[in-house]
N, C-alpha and C positions, 0 to 999 in steps of 0.2 A: 353265513352268519354275519350280522352287522358289527361294526366296531365297538358298539356299546357293550356287547357281550363277548368280547374276546378276553383271553387271559382270565378265565373265571376263577374265583377263590376256591381254595382247597381246605380240607380238614387236616390239620397237623396233629399227629398222635405222639405223645411224649411218654415212653415207658420209664417210669421212675423206679429206682431200686435202692436197696440198702447198700451204702458205699463201702461197708467193711469187707475187706478181703479175707484171705486165709479160710476160704470155704463158704462164708456167708453169702457174699454176692454171687459167687460162682454157682451156688446151688439154686439161685433164683433166676438166673439169666433166661432159661428156656420158658419158664412160666410167665415171666414179665413180658418178654417179647411176644409170647403166644397171645397174651391179652391184647396187645396192640394189633397184631395181625387179625385176630378175630373181629375186633371193632372195624378195622379197615374193610374186611370182607362184608360185614353187615351193612355198613354205610354205602359202599359202592354198589352193592346188589339191590339196595332199597331206595336210595334217594337220588333224585335228578334235579338238575337246574331247570329253570323255565325254558331253556333252549332245548331240553330233551337229553342233554349229555349227563352221564352219571357223575356224581360228586366224587372227585378224586381224593385220595388220601396220601399223605406224606408222613412216613414214620422216621423218627430220629435214627441216625446211623448207628447209634449205640444206646444201650440203656443209660439212664441219667442218674448217677450216684452223687453228683456234686456240682458245684457252680461252673466249673470248666466245661463239663459235658452239657449243662443247661445252656451255656453261652453258644457252644457249637451247634446245638439244636436250634437256637434262635436264629443263628446265621443261615442255616439251611432253610428254615421256614421263610425267611426274608427272600432268599433266592427263588424259592418255589411258589411264591405268591400264596402262602398259607394265610387264610383269613379267620380261622377258627381253631382253637387249641383245646385238646382233650388229653389230660394226663391220666394214665392208668397204672395201677400198682397192686400187687398182692401182699405187700409187706410194709414194714416200717422204712421210712426214708427220712433224710434230713430236710425238713420242711422249707425253710426260707432259702436253703441252698439249691433246692431242686425245682422250685416253683417257677411258673411263667410270669415274667415281670412286664410284659407288654401292656401298656396302660389302656389301649383301645381295642385289643383283640378279645372277643368273647371267649370265656374259658370255663372249663369244668374239670372235675377230678372224679374218677371212678376208683373207689377203694374196695377191693375184693373182700367179701364177707366170708372169711375162712378162719378157722381156729388155729391152724398151724403157724401162721404169721399174723402180726397185727396190722393188716391193711386198713382196718377201721380207725386205728390209732393215728396212722399217718394222715388219713383223710381229715380227721378232726383237727390235727395239728396244722396241716397246711391250709385248711380253710380259715383257721384262726389267724394265720400269717397273712392270708389274702385280705381278711377283714381289717386287720390292724394296719396294713399298708394301703388301704383304700383301693384295692384291686378286686372287686367282687367276683366270686367264682361260684358256679353251681356244684353242689355235692351230689354224687351218685353212689348209692349204697344199697345192695340187694336186701330184701326183707328176710331171706332165708339163708342159713349157713350152708356153704358149699364145701365139698371136700377139696383139698389142695390140688388134687389131680383132675378136677372137673374143669374142662375147658369151655363149657357151654356158657352163653350169656343168658341169664334168667330173664323171663318176660318183663318183669318190672324194671330191670336195668336196661333192657333193650328199648323199652318205651321212652325212658328218660334220655338215653343217648340219642335216639332219633329226634326227639322233641328239641333237645339242645342243639343238635347239628342243623336241623331245619331252620330254626330261628337264627342261629349264628351265621349260617351261610347267607341268609337274607340280609342280615346286618352288613356283612362283608361285601355283598353284591351291590348294595346302594352306595357304598363308600366311593367317592370320586366320580360318580355319575351326575347327571343333571336333571333338573325339572325345567321344562321349557314352557314359559308363559307366552302363549300366542294371543296377544292383546293384553288387556289389563283387567280392571274390576268390572264384573258384569252385574248391572242392575243393583249395585250397592251390596252385593252378597259378600259378607265378611270373609268367607272361605276363599274368595278369589283375590284377596289382598295377599299377594305372594310375599311371605316373610323370609327374606334371605337368611336372617340370623337363625331362625328355627331350622331351616334345611341344613345349614352349615354345622351348627353346634350339636344338633340331635341326630341327624342322619348322615353327616359327612358328605353332603351333596352340594353341588353348585346350583345356582339359579340363573337361567338364561332367559332373556326377554326379547321378543320381537313385536313390532307393531303389526296390526292386521293389514296395514297397507302392503306388507310384504306378500300377502296372499294375492292382492290385486296386481302387484308387479309381476309375480310369477304367472298369474293367469294371462295377463295382457301380453307378456313377452314369451309365452309358451315355454316356461322353464320347468319342464317335466319330460319324462321319457315318452316320446310320441308313440313308440311301438307298444309300450306298456299301457298307455292310455287307450289305444284302439282295442287291445285285448280286454281291458277292464270294462270299457263301455259296452262292448258286444256281450260279455258275460252278464253285466248288470241288466241290460235290456231284455235278455233272454230269461234270466232267473229271478229277478226282483219284481214281484207282481204288485201292480198298483192297487190301492184300496180305496177307501172312502174319501171323497173330496167334500169337506165341510163348508165350502165357500159359496155355494149357491150361484147366484147371478154374478158374483164377483170372482168366479173361478178363472184361472189362467186358461188361455187357448192352447191348442196342441203344440204350436210352435214354441210358445213360452215354456211349456212343460218339458219339451225335449231339451231346450237350452238349460233348464234347471237340472235335468239328469246329467247332461254333459259337464256342467260346472261342478256339480256335486262329486262326480267321479274325479275330475281334475283336482278338487280340494283334497280328496283322499291321498292322491299321489303327492301333492305338495306337502301336506302335513307329515306324511311318512318321511319325505326327504328332509324336511326341516328337523325332525327328531333325530334321525340316525344317519342321514346322508345317503348318497347314491352315486356310485362311480360313473354311471351313465351320463350324469350331468357334466362331468369333466370332459367326456368325449364330445359333448355338444358345445363345449367352450365355456362352461360355467364351473370353473375349478373351485372357487371359494364356496359356492353353493353346494358342491358335491360333498363337502365335509360334514354338514349337519351340525347339530348342537350336542351330540353325545348324550341324548336325553333318554333316560329309562322310563320317564313319565312326562306327560304334558297336559296342557289344558287349553281350550279354545274359548275366548270371551264370547264371541258371537253377538249375543244380545247386548245392546240394541243397535249400536252403530253399524254393525254388519248386517244384521237381519232386517233392518228397516228398508234395505234396498237390494240385498243379495240373498241367494238361497242359503238357508240355515246350515248349520254344521251337523245335522242329525245323521245323514247318510255317512258322512266322514267318520263321525264318532262311533256309529254302529259298526261299520266295517273294520276300522282299525282295532277296536276292542274285541272283535270276533276272532275265533281260532282258525278261520279259513277265509279265503277270498277267491278271486279268479285264477289264482295259481295253486289252489288246493289248500290243504292244511298248512298252517304256519303259526309261528309264535304271535300271540296277541300283543298289540301295543296298548299301553295304558294311556288313555286320553280322556280327561275329565270334562264333562259338560260345564258350560258357564265358567270355565277356568277355576272351578272350585278345587284348588290345589290340595286342600286338607282332605277332601273326599278322594282326590287322586292318590294321596298317600295311603289312605285306607285300602284303595283298590290295589296299589302297589304291594302293600303288605300281603294281601290275600293272594296275589299272583305269585309272589316270591315263595310263599309257603306251600302253595298247592300246584303251581304251574298251570293253572286253569284261567280261562277268561273270567272277568269280573263284571258284575251288574252295577250300574250307577242308577240310583233312584231318588226321586223326591220321597220323603217320608210324609205322605200327603194327608191321609185321613184315618182316624180311628173309627171303625164301624162296630158298634156294640151289637150283640145278638138281637136286642130289641129294635134297634134302628134298622137292621137288615130285615127283620120280620115286618116292620112297619111299612117300608117302601117296596118290598118285593113279595111279602107273604111267605118267605122261605125261613125255615128254622135250621140254623147251623148246628152241626154236631161234630163230635170227634175233636180233632185238633183245633177246629174253629169255634168250639163251644163257648170260649171266653171272648169271642170277637176277633176281628182282623184289623191289620194295618194295611192300608192300600199304598203299595209302593208303585209309583208311576212317574217315570221321567218325562220331561218335556220334549219328547220326540226321539230319544236315542237310547238304545241299550243293545249290548252284544247279542247276536242271533242265538248264541249258546243259551241265553237266558230264557228262551222259550221252553227249555227242558225237554226237547225232543230227542236228545241222545239218551241211550240206555246204559246205566251203570248198575251192575248187580241186579239186573231185572227190574230196575226202577228208573224213573226219570232222573237225569243227572247232567253233569257237565264233565267232559273228558279233557285231559291234557291233549294238546294239539296232535301229538304223534300217534294218538289212538283214534283220532277222528276219521271216520270212514266216509265214502261217497254217500252211503245211505244216511248217515248223520247229517251231512250237508243238505241233502235233498229234503229230509224231513224238517230241518230247521227253516229252510227257505219256504217250504210249502205252508208252514204254520204262521208265516209272517206276511203282513201286507205293508207296503210302503204307501202311506197316505199323503195326499197333497197337504202341505203344511197349512195350518189354520192362519189365514191372513190377518186375523185379529191380533195374533201374537207375532207372526212372521210375515211382514209386508212383502218381503222379497221372495217368498215362497220356499221351496225345498221339499224334501221327502222325509216325513216322520215315520218311524218304525212302530208297527203295531202288532202285538201278540198278547196272549194271556199265558203265563207260565203254567206248565202242568203241575198238578198237585203231588204231594208226597216226597218232595225233594228236600233233603236236609240242607239248610243254609245257615250262614252266620252273617249277621249285619253288624258293621262297625262304623264308628265315627270318631275321627280325631278332631279335637277342638283346641283352640288357644284361649286361655283364660288369664286375664291380667293378674299379675301377682303370683300366679301358679305356673304358667307355661302350658305346654301341651298336655292334654288329658285324653285318654282313650275310653270309649264305651263299646261294649260287646253284647250282642243279643243273639243267642242260638235259638233256632226254631225250625219250622218247615213251611213249605209252600202249600197252599190249599187251592183246589180247583172247585169253583162254584158252578152250579148248573148254568148253561149258556144263557138262559133267560135272565137269571139273577145277576150274572156278571154284567150283561148288557144294561140292565136297569141301573146298577151302581156305577158302571163305567161311564155311561152317558151323562151322568151328573157332573163330570169333570171334563175330560177331553177324550173322546173315543178314538182319536188318531194316535194315541200314545201307548207305549208298552206297559202292561200291568203285571205285577206280581202280588198275589194275595199272601200276606205273611202272618203266621201265627207263632209268636215267640213262645218258648217253653217257660211256663210259669213255675215259680218255686214257692209261692205263698209268702214271700218276704220282700220288703223294700220295694224297689221299682218293679220287681217281677211278681208282685202280689196280684196284678191284673194287667191285661193288655193295655187298658187305658193308661195305667201308670207308666208302662214302658214308653208309650207315645209321649206322655207328658214330660218324662224325664230326658227325652232325647235331646242332644246338645245342639242340633242344627236342623236345617230343612232338608238335608241330604243324608243318604246312607250308602255305604259301599257293601255290596252283598257278594259273598263268596260261597261256592258250593262246599258242602260238608260242614261238620261241626269242628271248627278249628280254633275255638276260643282259648283252649289251653296253650296252643302254639302261639297265639297272639299275645297272651299274657307273658310267656317267656320272652318273646321278642321285645315287648314293651319294657320289661325289666332290664334287658341288655342295653336299651337305648335310654333308660332312666325316664321313661314316660309312665306316670301312674295311671292305673285303671280305676275309673270312678264307678263303673257299673258293669256287672256281668252276671251271667247265670250258669257259669261253669262249675262242675262238681269240685268240691274242695280237694278231693283226693287227686285230681288231675293237675292242680296248680303247681307249677315248678318255677321257682325263682332262686336267685343266688342265696347262699346260706346267710349272708349278712342281713337279709331282710328279717330274719328271726330275732335280730338284736334290737329291733325298733318297736317292740311291743307285741302284745298278744292279739290285737285287733288287726287282722290281715290287711284290710283296706287302708286303715290309717297308717299301718307300718309301711305299706307300699308308698304312700305319699311322702312319709318322713324319709324313707331310704332314698327315694328318687331326688328329693330336695337336698338331702345331705351330700350325695355323691355328685349330683349335678349332671348336665348333659355329657354324653359319652365323649364328645370331641371338644369339651371345654367351653 
């Protein structure tokens, strides 16, 4: 494991109790601590970090009946690197005396729905205290009354606990890590203007910056592991199949292409080492370089100062974002094309919530059913009946994005620890590495080309910065669509057939921007989107609320939306209330 993911955050569980002695507190000890232990068992058995390790839980040494025990719990949580706090109770407790006062730790309270003791009364009272003190907390309350002796966690409570912990652990994992900007602004793309204030105040992250000349220095001085390089190059030449070369009589000769492969592989190793470090560099005499930049995500400017004379970053971006390489399955690295850090943050959110590789795409073209019919003669049906959005990045997307892995008997993307040799083989066979289009990339390189298999549930997100508002998140759930090969080729060749394509059909609701596929495309906040496997919109909404980032657009079912209780105090319009609440409480880190 690299240093970026050492000392992973844990869930802290706070069993709160009625502090009155002479039989009241004593009668509740077993039940209260039992709730805490049940939550710990659920979380550790269900949730994993992106590293594959189970989420650990820390339970307070005693139940918490007053401020002294609350303080002792806080001290233990600080020692144990707790990053998320969940209070559980079956009974009445003293609200402001037992509550969690940490101003930046995501927090929730589960009040047991039982008639023997007023757990719901405590839940309401302590949430009121959180709201009054400006410390938003999520409230968890089962929809059905349970018997006092029932130790089961109801399904609706279970869902909310896991959603809260997933999002909270993501928040805590970002804190103190870095975004590494490799280069600067690419082709005037606003998302690649790396805003240190946003990263610090909203995500608790540092921003690190290097010039692309550092790649040249490391290439020219061979500052990378030579053993790893030989292994990586041999694997690449054996497994990465060359595809279409669009350059005609301007194509590179064999010697130049070989050099582009060698340089592309070296760039992979260099970007990895810049992000997370590599102890092998210290052994080679490069002690400072061995440290890396503690980066949980990064971006590569590439265009144009680099790509006008050097191989592009497509192979590097593809392989680092993929859940396997020449060493087999391994944790993906989040690396944004064109240094679009805002799309990189969207990818980071998706990776932290799902532990899966993320797809980076241009939100390129809306194809109406009529337009598809006009140019190809094909009538789209099913999920594609309302039209499609052509997601196609300019040469790089994780190999997982081909959809060649199988999840629940359908195309999918797996967490790296489930990726098999067959998954790797199928993903590579479905992909061609095309010689870069010299009209875009004068220095050459190897662009990744595949068409994502259909029927895969996905969620597309975009984080944007808006003057006077700050960060805003957009979310669109839907599925991938497979077009007949002939139809795909006709549509694909109208843009650039050397690039990876995902045909996306967002789920329509009949309202607002989700009234039609065209409106989804028209409302999208930027030219890029971050695509995650699965329908994770509800988790993203919870995460955004923790960070105080409002959601401007989503097609998530209202029943699945879970935000801190304070949000209900900002009006009955959920979207407007979200903006008002986020504006009122401000960025999580001030």
